[in-house]
Structures are given as structure tokens and as C-alpha cells.
VEXSETI-443256 format. One record per residue (C-alpha): residue number from 1; residue in three letters; x, y negated, z negated. Coordinates in steps of 0.5 Angstrom, whole numbers, plus 2048, in hexadecimal, padded with zeros to 3 digits. Layout:
<rs>
(r NUM,"Ala",(X,Y,Z));
...
</rs>
This chain:
<rs>
(r 1,"Met",(81A,80C,839));
(r 2,"Arg",(818,80E,832));
(r 3,"Lys",(818,815,834));
(r 4,"Phe",(81E,815,837));
(r 5,"Ile",(821,811,831));
(r 6,"Gly",(81E,816,82C));
(r 7,"Leu",(821,81D,830));
(r 8,"Leu",(828,819,830));
(r 9,"Phe",(827,819,828));
(r 10,"Val",(826,820,827));
(r 11,"Ile",(82B,822,82C));
(r 12,"Leu",(830,81E,828));
(r 13,"Met",(82D,820,821));
(r 14,"Leu",(82F,828,823));
(r 15,"Pro",(835,82B,820));
(r 16,"Val",(83B,82B,825));
(r 17,"Trp",(840,830,822));
(r 18,"Ala",(847,830,823));
(r 19,"Asp",(84B,835,827));
(r 20,"Pro",(84D,83B,823));
(r 21,"Ala",(853,83A,81E));
(r 22,"Pro",(859,83E,821));
(r 23,"Glu",(85B,841,81A));
(r 24,"Leu",(854,844,819));
(r 25,"Ile",(854,846,821));
(r 26,"Tyr",(85A,84A,81F));
(r 27,"Leu",(857,84D,818));
(r 28,"Asp",(852,850,81C));
(r 29,"Ser",(856,853,821));
(r 30,"Met",(85A,857,81C));
(r 31,"Arg",(853,859,819));
(r 32,"Thr",(84F,85A,820));
(r 33,"Gly",(854,858,826));
(r 34,"Gly",(84D,854,828));
(r 35,"Glu",(84A,85A,82B));
(r 36,"Ser",(845,85E,829));
(r 37,"Val",(847,864,825));
(r 38,"Lys",(845,869,820));
(r 39,"Val",(849,868,81A));
(r 40,"Thr",(849,86E,814));
(r 41,"Thr",(849,86A,80E));
(r 42,"Arg",(84A,86D,806));
(r 43,"Ile",(848,869,801));
(r 44,"Ile",(84C,86B,7FB));
(r 45,"Val",(84A,869,7F3));
(r 46,"Asp",(84F,869,7ED));
(r 47,"Glu",(84E,867,7E6));
(r 48,"Pro",(851,869,7DF));
(r 49,"Gly",(84E,86F,7DC));
(r 50,"Glu",(84A,871,7E2));
(r 51,"Pro",(84B,876,7E8));
(r 52,"Thr",(84C,874,7EF));
(r 53,"Arg",(846,872,7F2));
(r 54,"Glu",(846,872,7FA));
(r 55,"Ser",(842,871,800));
(r 56,"Val",(843,872,808));
(r 57,"Leu",(83F,86E,80D));
(r 58,"Asp",(840,86E,815));
(r 59,"Val",(83F,866,817));
(r 60,"Tyr",(83E,865,81E));
(r 61,"Ala",(83F,85E,81F));
(r 62,"His",(83D,85B,825));
(r 63,"Gln",(841,855,829));
(r 64,"Asp",(83B,850,829));
(r 65,"Gly",(83B,851,821));
(r 66,"Arg",(836,856,820));
(r 67,"Ser",(838,85D,81C));
(r 68,"Leu",(835,862,819));
(r 69,"Ala",(838,866,813));
(r 70,"Val",(836,86E,812));
(r 71,"Tyr",(838,872,80C));
(r 72,"Arg",(83B,879,80D));
(r 73,"Asn",(83D,87B,807));
(r 74,"Asp",(838,880,803));
(r 75,"Arg",(836,87C,7FD));
(r 76,"Glu",(832,876,802));
(r 77,"Ala",(832,87A,809));
(r 78,"Gly",(82D,877,80D));
(r 79,"Gln",(82D,870,80A));
(r 80,"Lys",(82E,86B,810));
(r 81,"Val",(82F,863,80F));
(r 82,"Leu",(82D,85F,815));
(r 83,"Met",(830,857,816));
(r 84,"Val",(82D,853,81C));
(r 85,"Asp",(82F,84C,81B));
(r 86,"Asp",(82D,84A,813));
(r 87,"Gln",(828,850,813));
(r 88,"Phe",(82A,857,810));
(r 89,"Trp",(826,85D,80F));
(r 90,"Leu",(827,863,80B));
(r 91,"Phe",(825,86A,80D));
(r 92,"Met",(824,870,809));
(r 93,"Pro",(823,877,80B));
(r 94,"Asp",(81C,879,80C));
(r 95,"Ser",(819,872,80B));
(r 96,"Lys",(814,86F,810));
(r 97,"Arg",(816,868,80F));
(r 98,"Ala",(81C,864,80F));
(r 99,"Leu",(81D,860,808));
(r 100,"Arg",(820,859,809));
(r 101,"Ile",(826,857,805));
(r 102,"Thr",(82B,852,804));
(r 103,"Pro",(833,851,806));
(r 104,"Met",(834,851,7FF));
(r 105,"Gln",(831,858,7FD));
(r 106,"Lys",(836,85C,7FA));
(r 107,"Leu",(838,863,7FD));
(r 108,"Leu",(83D,865,7F9));
(r 109,"Gly",(841,862,7F3));
(r 110,"Asp",(843,85A,7F5));
(r 111,"Ala",(841,85C,7FC));
(r 112,"Ser",(83B,859,7FF));
(r 113,"Val",(838,85A,806));
(r 114,"Gly",(83B,854,809));
(r 115,"Asp",(841,856,807));
(r 116,"Val",(841,85C,80B));
(r 117,"Ala",(83D,85A,811));
(r 118,"Ser",(83F,853,812));
(r 119,"Leu",(846,853,816));
(r 120,"Ala",(846,84E,81B));
(r 121,"Trp",(848,847,817));
(r 122,"Ala",(84A,843,81D));
(r 123,"Glu",(843,843,81F));
(r 124,"Asp",(840,843,818));
(r 125,"Tyr",(845,83D,815));
(r 126,"Glu",(848,837,817));
(r 127,"Val",(84F,834,814));
(r 128,"Val",(84D,82D,811));
(r 129,"Glu",(854,82C,80E));
(r 130,"Arg",(85B,82F,80D));
(r 131,"Thr",(860,82E,808));
(r 132,"Gln",(868,830,808));
(r 133,"Gln",(86A,833,802));
(r 134,"Asp",(871,835,803));
(r 135,"Asp",(871,83B,808));
(r 136,"Arg",(86A,83C,807));
(r 137,"Thr",(864,839,80A));
(r 138,"Leu",(85D,837,807));
(r 139,"Leu",(857,837,80B));
(r 140,"Tyr",(851,835,809));
(r 141,"Leu",(84B,838,80C));
(r 142,"Asn",(844,836,80D));
(r 143,"Ala",(83E,83A,80F));
(r 144,"Arg",(83B,839,816));
(r 145,"Arg",(835,83B,814));
(r 146,"Arg",(830,83B,80D));
(r 147,"Gly",(82F,843,80D));
(r 148,"Leu",(837,845,80C));
(r 149,"Ser",(838,849,806));
(r 150,"Tyr",(83E,843,804));
(r 151,"Gln",(83D,83C,805));
(r 152,"Gln",(844,83A,804));
(r 153,"Ile",(84A,83E,805));
(r 154,"Glu",(852,83C,803));
(r 155,"Leu",(856,840,807));
(r 156,"Thr",(85E,841,806));
(r 157,"Val",(862,842,80C));
(r 158,"Glu",(869,843,80D));
(r 159,"Ser",(86B,83C,811));
(r 160,"Glu",(870,840,815));
(r 161,"Thr",(86D,847,817));
(r 162,"Gln",(865,844,816));
(r 163,"His",(865,84B,812));
(r 164,"Pro",(85F,84A,80E));
(r 165,"Ile",(861,84B,806));
(r 166,"Glu",(85B,84A,802));
(r 167,"Ala",(854,847,801));
(r 168,"Asp",(84F,844,7FC));
(r 169,"Phe",(847,843,7FE));
(r 170,"Tyr",(842,83E,7FC));
(r 171,"Leu",(83B,83F,7FB));
(r 172,"Lys",(836,83A,7FD));
(r 173,"Ser",(836,837,7F6));
(r 174,"Gly",(83E,836,7F7));
(r 175,"Lys",(83F,83C,7F1));
(r 176,"Leu",(845,840,7F3));
(r 177,"Ala",(842,847,7F5));
(r 178,"Lys",(848,84B,7F6));
(r 179,"Gln",(850,84C,7F8));
(r 180,"Ala",(853,850,7FD));
(r 181,"Lys",(85A,852,7FF));
(r 182,"Phe",(85B,855,806));
(r 183,"Glu",(85F,85B,807));
(r 184,"Leu",(863,85B,80E));
(r 185,"Val",(867,860,811));
(r 186,"Glu",(86C,860,817));
(r 187,"Thr",(869,865,81D));
(r 188,"Asp",(86D,866,823));
(r 189,"Gly",(871,85F,822));
(r 190,"Glu",(86A,85C,821));
(r 191,"Trp",(867,85A,81A));
(r 192,"Val",(860,85C,818));
(r 193,"Met",(85B,85B,813));
(r 194,"Arg",(85B,861,80E));
(r 195,"Gly",(856,85F,80A));
(r 196,"Leu",(855,85A,804));
(r 197,"Ser",(854,85B,7FC));
(r 198,"Leu",(84F,857,7F9));
(r 199,"Ser",(84E,854,7F2));
(r 200,"Asp",(84A,850,7ED));
(r 201,"Gln",(84A,84C,7E7));
(r 202,"Val",(845,84F,7E4));
(r 203,"Gln",(847,857,7E5));
(r 204,"Ser",(84F,855,7E5));
(r 205,"Gln",(851,85C,7E3));
(r 206,"Arg",(84D,85E,7E9));
(r 207,"Thr",(851,85F,7F0));
(r 208,"Thr",(84D,861,7F6));
(r 209,"Arg",(850,862,7FD));
(r 210,"Ile",(84D,862,804));
(r 211,"Val",(852,867,808));
(r 212,"Tyr",(851,867,810));
(r 213,"Asp",(854,86E,811));
(r 214,"Ala",(853,86D,819));
(r 215,"Ile",(851,868,81D));
(r 216,"Glu",(84E,86B,824));
(r 217,"Pro",(84C,867,82B));
(r 218,"Met",(845,869,82D));
(r 219,"Asn",(83F,867,831));
(r 220,"Leu",(839,866,82C));
(r 221,"Leu",(833,867,82F));
(r 222,"Asp",(82E,861,82E));
(r 223,"Lys",(829,866,82B));
(r 224,"Trp",(82D,868,825));
(r 225,"Phe",(82B,860,822));
(r 226,"Thr",(824,861,822));
(r 227,"Pro",(820,863,81C));
(r 228,"Ala",(81C,867,821));
(r 229,"Tyr",(821,86B,823));
(r 230,"Leu",(824,86C,81C));
(r 231,"Leu",(81E,86E,819));
(r 232,"Arg",(81E,874,81D));
(r 233,"Ser",(825,876,81F));
(r 234,"Thr",(82C,875,81D));
(r 235,"Pro",(832,873,821));
</rs>
């Protein structure tokens, strides 16, 4: 009987996640369509008095949450970043080992690894509160896992259309890390996410844009998401 009670206690203590919120499912669908895709991504940084900086990556996003970012521009060609669950690895050209990194590792400007590689908010976050502000809805999101870049997000959407407008990202400490404004376009009668603009309170004059130039459904091979393969090859 004691063993049964102990087992029951363990089961009751396991986290029970609520179903993904419709607003987050819609946001993800505007970005990837809920499929396994290749997203051709540009990071563009503009800063007063400085030349524009830019990086180009192909992000292979699996529908199960795994992702792989491969640099395509000449300056960083051959660099790769792999995300599996809460683990991130950086692969450098000609290196014989992968480097463990965090999702907060900067790529360019205010864009971090997690900003580019984590494209499944419906799986990563749960809505814990909603408030209405005129024609907008403010959603308070909590991370489902401790390893995510941001433990809380305040997401603002249009109440009628559920189109994402802006978001505030908070660290584990509760500090505001950065803010984002979403860029949407209508294509063939459907709204899709073109990208987002990032800013922080420290570098207030700098603007970092993550632009999704092309989104292509693709059959992604499991071996592409293994360190052993990526040390030898690139998709």
C-alpha cells in the first residue's frame, strides 16, 4: 500500500501542461505552418554611425522542435548551431569537436541563438493570464522548461485577428532582456510573418531585424540533428 501511495504522489507531482493556446498555435503557423521547414533567415543590424551588418542563415526547423542553423554568408560560412531540447552546440569549420553554448549566445546585434532557432512557441510556452486593452489582448506566457532563453514573455496580439504585434522577453531573474515588434505581410490572402525587429534598453539606438526571406516545407533527415553528422557534413 505504501508503494502505491508513493507512486501516486510522484504521478501527482509531475507537471501537467495545458493544451497549447490558440494564439500561440496561430503565431507558429504564420512562421512555419506547423511543418518541418527550411527558413532562409537574415539578421540585419543598423546602428547610427556604423555600416549595416548582415548575416544569412538557413534554419532547418523540425516540427518536433529540433532545429539547425547553418551560416551561408562568406564571412561565417561553415558555422552551424544545433538545438535539441534545451541543448545547444556550435560547430566551427574544421573543428573536431562541438562547443556547448547557451540559447543567449549572441549571433549578431541583439539576436541570440534562441531568437533564431526557437520557432515553436506553442510547445515552449503556456498562457497563464490574459488581459484586454481596447482592441488588443495581452498574454502572459510562462516557459514550460527551465532551459529556454526567456522564462516569461508578455505577448500583445490583435483581439479580433490574433495577429501578434509585439512582445517583451524576460530572463530568469525577471529582468527585461529585449523587446520585439512583429512584421506581418499578406500573401495570396494569407497573413504570414515576415520577421521581427529586436531592441534592448542598453543599445537603444541599435535596431536588429530578423527577416524570413523564404520558408520552404522540407523533409528533414534525423541525422542532420546529430553532432556526429555535423562534425563531418552540412545539409
